C-alpha positions, 0 to 999 in steps of 0.5 A: 764311648757309650754308657751301658748301664748305671750301677751303684756308684759308676756309669758302666761304659762300652767302647774300650777294646775288649773290656767295658770302662767305668766313669766315676759318678759324684754329686757336684757341690755348688754355692750353698752346699758345702763339701760335707753335705755333698759327701753325705748325700753321695754316701747315702746314695751309694749305700741306698742303691746297694740295699734291697727293698726290705731294708728301705722299708724297715729303716725309712717306713716305706711300703714296698712300692715306695722302696722300689720306686726309690731304688728305680729313681737312681738310674732314671735320674742319673743316667742322663747326666752320666751320658752327657759326662761320658760324651764330654770327656770322650770329646776332650780325650779325643782332642788330647790324643789326636795325632798330626802336626795341627793337633800338636800345635793346638795342644802345645802352643794355642791352648796354653795361651788361649785358656789363661786369657779366656779364664780371666773373664768371669763369664767364661769361668762361670760357663766352665764351672756350670759345664763340669759341675751338676749345678744345672742338672735337674730331674724334672722328668724323674719319678720323684718330681712333681709340680711347679711354683714360680720358676721352680719345678719339681726336680730342680735344685733348690735356688740358693738365696742369701738375704742379709748374711743368712741363706736358705740352705742352712736347714738342708744340712740336717739331711732331712726331707723338709718343707720350705715356704717363702712368705706366709705359712697357713695354719693348716699346713703348719699343723699338717707338717707337725702331725706328720713330724715333717720339718717346715721352714718359713722365710719372710718374703723378700725380693731376693726370693722372687728374683731367684724364681721362688713363688710367694706363699708356695710350698716346696718339699725338699729332698735330702740332696737339696733337690725339690721333690714337690713344688705347689703354688697353693701352699695347701697340705693336700698337695703333700698328702697326695704326694706321699700317698702317690709314692706309697710313703706312710707319713713323713719320709724320716731320716735314717736312724 
C-alpha cells in the first residue's frame, strides 16, 4: 500500500486491487492539548484546505502569496506522516492476515500473552503511545518553519511544561497565533506585538523550561495548532517582522472572526 496524494482530510492510497483506498488523518492529542483543542484544529484544517485563496485572503488578511503558501503547507507538512502511518498499518494488517500455522499460533497464543506483560511496563506504554500518536511529529522542513532557540526548532511541537500546577499550553486554547517568551521580554518586543495586535505571553524563567529545551529570553512564535512557526534566540522583534514579510503576512495573523 502506498500514498497517492494528500486530500482535504485523508491520504489517498493505492494498492487495493482495482480501487484506491483512503486512510483517515487526524491531529493527535497529547499531554497539554485537550480533546477540544485537537478537534478545533482538525476542524480548521479541514475547512481551510477546501477554501480558495481568495477566502483566506479576505478572512485572515493574507496576500495572495501567503494564502497560497498556507494551502500548500498542508500537504507538504502532513504527507510524510501519512506515509509513515500507512506503512505501519500495512505491516500490522499483513501480520494480522498472514496465513499459515506459525502465524496463527503467534496471533492466537503468543500475542495475547506477551502484549499484557509488555504493556505493564511504563517505557513500553510510552513507546507505543509515541508510535501511534503525532507527539513526535515535527514540521522542521515545512514552508512555515524557521529558526532554532535552545533545543526547539521551528516546526517542533511546543514542549509542554508544568510549573507549580500551571502549564504553558493554557494560552493556546485561544487558537490564535501568539508569541511566548520564557524569561524577560524586551520593551521593544512587547511594543511591536502590541502594535501588531499579536498576543504575547511571558513566563518567569524556571529550570523546568530549560530542561524542556526552551531557551531563556528567546521568542517563540506559535501557530494555532501548538507548533512553533519561528524560534529566535535574540528575542528581537526584527525576527518577527522578517517572518511576516517573508510569508506575505500583513501585520499579525488574526483569528477567523
